[in-house]
N, C-alpha and C positions, 0 to 999 in steps of 0.2 A: 755332190747331186744325188738326192735321194731316188731310188727308183721303186722301192718297195717298202712300204710302211707297214711293219708287223702287227705292232700294237703300242701303247703310249711309251714303253721303254724301248723298243727294239726298231731300227731302220737298216736296211741294205743300200748302199750307194756306190757308185762308182768312184774309184781311188783317184783323186786330184794328184798331180805331180807335186804339189806343195806339202801332201801328206805323208811323203816319202820318209820324213824326219821321225814321224809319229809311228808309222808303219815300222821302221827300223828299230825305233825304241822298245815298241811293244815285243818284237821278235827277239831282240837283244836281252830283254829282261826275263824272256821266256825260253831261252836258248835250250838249257837242259830239259826243260819240259817238252818242248816241240821236237828235239833232235831225235827222240827215242823212235817216232814214226814218220817224221818228215825228212826225205833225203836232199832237200836243198837248204837246209838251215845254215850249214857251214859256209854257203855262197852268199849269204847275207852278213857283207863285212862292213858296210857304212851305209848311210842314207842313199849316197850316190849309186849304190849297186841296185837300186830299185827304179833308176831312171829307164833303162831298157826293159824292164819288167812291167812297169807301169805303161809304157808306150806299146808293147806286146799285148798288153789286156786289152787296150783300146783299139788296137788293130784287130784283135778277134771279135771284139763288140761290133766294129764296123763291117767285118765279114760275115757276120753271124756264126763264127766256129766257137765263140766262147761268151761268157758273161760271169767275170770274177768282180765280186763286189765286197766291200768291207761290211764288217758287222759293227753298227754303232749301238751300243748299250747305254741309255741316259746321254747319248750326246759324245761319247767317248769311243774311239775305235778300239776294239777289244779282240779282234779275230777277222777272219776271211771264210767266206764261202762263195759259191757260185758254180756255174757250168763250166767247168775246165776244160771240157771237150763238148762241142756241139757238132752234129752231122747236118749239115743243111741240106734239105730235102728229104732226109731219113727219118725225121721225127724223132731223134735220139739223142740224149744226151747223158753227161756223168756229171754229178755233184762231187765236189770236195769240200771239207771245212777244217778249220782249226780254230782255237779259242785261247787266250791268255789262261794261265793257271788261277789267278785270282778272279776270273768270270766263270770258271767252272762251277757246276753244281746249282746254277739258277735256272735250268730250261732254256738257257738263251739258244744254243745251237739248234735244240729239237725246234724250237718256235721259228727260227731263221730258216731253217730246212724246209719246214713245213709251208712257210710262206713261199719259198723259192719252188717247190714243187707245183704248189697251186698257180703261180704265175707262169711257170712251164707249160703245165696242160691247159690253162685258161687262156693264156696271153701269147705264148710262143708257138703253139700249136703242137707241142711234142705229144709222141704217142708212147715213148719209153723213157724211164729214167732209171739211170743205173747209180749205185754207189759201190765203191771199191774200198774194202777195209782190210787191213792187217788180221790175220786169223786170231792174232792173241791180242789184239787192240780192243778190248772189250767194251771200253767206253764209247770208242766209235762205231763198233757194231751194234750198240744199244739203238743208235738213231733209226736205221733201216729197219731193225727188228720191230721197234716200236710201232712203226706206221705199217707193218705187216708186207714189208718187200719180201719177195721169194729170194731164197738163196739159190743161185743158179749155178754157181761153179766154185769149186774150191782150185785156185790157179797156184800150183807148186812153183817156189822159188821166182815169185813173179816180180819182185822189186829187190833192189840193191839198197841196203841201209849201211853205208860207210864201210863195214868190214863184213857184211853177211847178207845172204839172200833170205827173204822171208815168203812165206806163203800169204796169199791173200784171198779174200772171199768176194765175189762178185755177186751183188745184189741187184734185183730189179723191181720195178712197178711199172705196169701198164697203165694207160689212162682208163682203160675200162675197168680195171680193178681198184682204182683209187675210190675207196667207198666214202658214203656220205659221212661216217663217223670220222674220217680224217680232216674233213673240211669244216 
């Protein structure tokens, strides 16, 4: 189910239960690529491991506490983005994203995140959008930096990645600062 049409090549849509097979296949094929920065990859062990995940995503949508969506590039699921945390009544949300290795370098994530930010400010009534990135994950950091997000904090040993903690950077964009050039 498409909720945001970004352009002729990219759409964002709610993951349907039957798509768990494609989602698993995409993660499994990109396991080494994704594992470097995502702590949940080893828990993705079969298509059925996504049953409870997809149900939780739907519950978050229903409660207004999240909006996890698949990135479809030319009709093919190639990654995920979305508001992985929304604070109802507070006008605040955090964006997360990942993409398959073969879809990198095409501007897909940048265009998808821009569309998601527009949707958040224009349709969801958000006032603040946050993105948290590993301090050494330069590809991920390039997204908020390209849009002029303010670096608000360096959070020491914020996340545990399999065998070590790593620092993360908290970026933020306020609705009043989301300039015309970004739209």
